[in-house]
N, C-alpha and C positions, 0 to 999 in steps of 0.2 A: 555366633558362629553359624555359617550357612550349612545346610545339610548337603551331603555328598550325593544322596539319592534324589532322583527327579521323578521316578515312577513312569517316565515317558517310554522306557524300554520294556515295560512289563508285558507287553503283548507281542514281543518277538521282533521288534524293529528298532533301528537306531538311525541317528542322523549323520550324514556325511557332509563334507565341505560343499557348500552351496545350498544347504538346507534340505535336500532330498532325504526321504526316509527309505531305508532298504532293510530287507530281512537280515537278522543277525547271522544267518548262515550264508549270506551273499558272498561270492568269491572275493569281493573287495575287503569285506570284513574278515574272512578267513585268512587272506594274505596278511592283512595288518595284524591280526591276532598272532600269527606265527612270527612276524617280525618283532612284535612286542615280547613274545616268549624268548626269542633269541637275545634281545636286549637284556632280559632278566638273567639269562644264563651267563652272559658276559659280565653282568654285575656280580654273580657268584664267583666267577673266575677272579675278578678284581679283588673281591673280599678275601680270597685265599692268598693273594700276593701281598708282599710288604708294600707299604705306602710309597717307598722310593724305588720299587722294582722298575726295571727298564721298560716293561710292557704297559705300565699304568697309563701313560699319556696316550699311547696308540689306542688302547682299548677304550679310554674315555672319549677320544675323538670318534671312534667307530660308534659308540653309543649315541653320541650327539648327532652324528650323521643319520643313524637309523631313525631318530625322531623326525628329521627332515624328510627322509624317505617315506615314513608312515604318513606324513601330511600330504605328500604327492600321491600316494596310493589311495588315500581317502578322497582325493579330488578327481572327479570325472575329467577326462581329457579336454572336453569342451570348456571347462572352467580353469584349467591349469595355469593359464596366464595370470589369473587373479590370485594365485597362491603366493604369498609374500616370502615363503621359505625357499632359499636358493640351494640347489643340489651342488655338492662339491665336485670339482673336476680333479682334485688333487689326491683324493683318498685311494683310488684304484692304483695309480702309480706308486704311492707310498706303500700300499700292501705288497705290490710286486717287488719293490726294492727290499722291503723287510724280508720277504720270502727268499729272494736271491741271496741276501746276506746270510740268512740262517742256513740255507742249503750248502754254503761253502764250508760250514762247520759240521754238517750232518754226515754220518756214515751212509753209504749207498744202501738202499733198501729195495730188494727185489721181491718182497713178500707182502701179502695182505697181513695186516697186524690186527690183533684183537684190541678194541678200545679198553683202556684201563690204566693201570700203573699208579702213579701218584694221584692225589685228589685233583690237582691242577690239570694234569694231562687228561684225566677222565672227563672233567668238566669241559675242557677244550674240545674233546671228541664229541661230547654232547652238543656243544655249540655248533660244531661242524654239521651234525645231522639236522639240527634245527635250521641252520642256514640252507641246507639242501632242500628241506621241506618248504621253506619260505620261497626259495627259487622256483620250485614246482608250482606253488600257488600263484606266484607272480606271472609265470608263463601262461597259466590258465587265464588269469585276468587280462593279460596282454592280448590274448586272442579275441577278447570281447571289447576291450577298451585300451587302446595303445598306451603303453607306459614309456617314459623316457628310457632310452637304451642304457644310460648310465646306471640305472637302478638294477637292471638285469645283470649287467657286467659286474657291478659291485657285489651282488649276492653270490655270484659264482666265485669271485676272488676270495670272499670272506671264508667260504667253506674250505678252500685250499689253504688259506692262511692259518685257520684254526688247526688243521691237520699238521701243518709244519710246526706250529707252535707246540702242539702236543708232543711231537717227536723230539723237538728241541728240549722241552722240559724233561722228558725221560732221560735223554742223553746227559743233560746237566746234572741230574740227580743220580746218574749211574744206575738207572733202573732199566733192566733189559726189556726190549720190546717182545711181546709174546707173538711169535709168528704163527700164522694160520696155514697159509699155502703160498707157494711161489707163484708169481705172476705167470700166467700161461704163455704169454707172448715172449717172455724172457727165457722160459724153459725151452720153447721150440727153437729159439735162435741159437741155443747152445748145441743143439743136436747136429 
């Protein structure tokens, strides 16, 4: 059996696509680490769902696409045409349709809500926050080395999707949302 450790990263650097070594706290590595964390949180959500739950396939598709995204984030733009992994153009519209369908069933919410509720809803809220952090890291990287637009859009949609999924989970379980404060813009509109 081969060893998993190579000792090549013991001095604080790691190799990216194309062979270049970068610091382990390089923004490219930070962005990918956050996407990897998001993928792990999605795995936790999936582990809490039944095997035949209606969200399993969507979440598995998202996890697979995040692996492709990570390969592109690890690839400098000058070498991206050499990356054999193809970014999906179907996932963003699928996320949008899924959210639109869920919104038809959700009660209107004019409040900020506290993350929590069921284990699934809480983990989906956690996934939402990790997706937002990944998006911030990706935008920082994008300023230094341009990323494909689809990656940035996907990360934005994923955070929205996880929020809607968390709300849907609470409603299906008849678990009340804990309201924090009304949206200011909706309060002003009523006056």
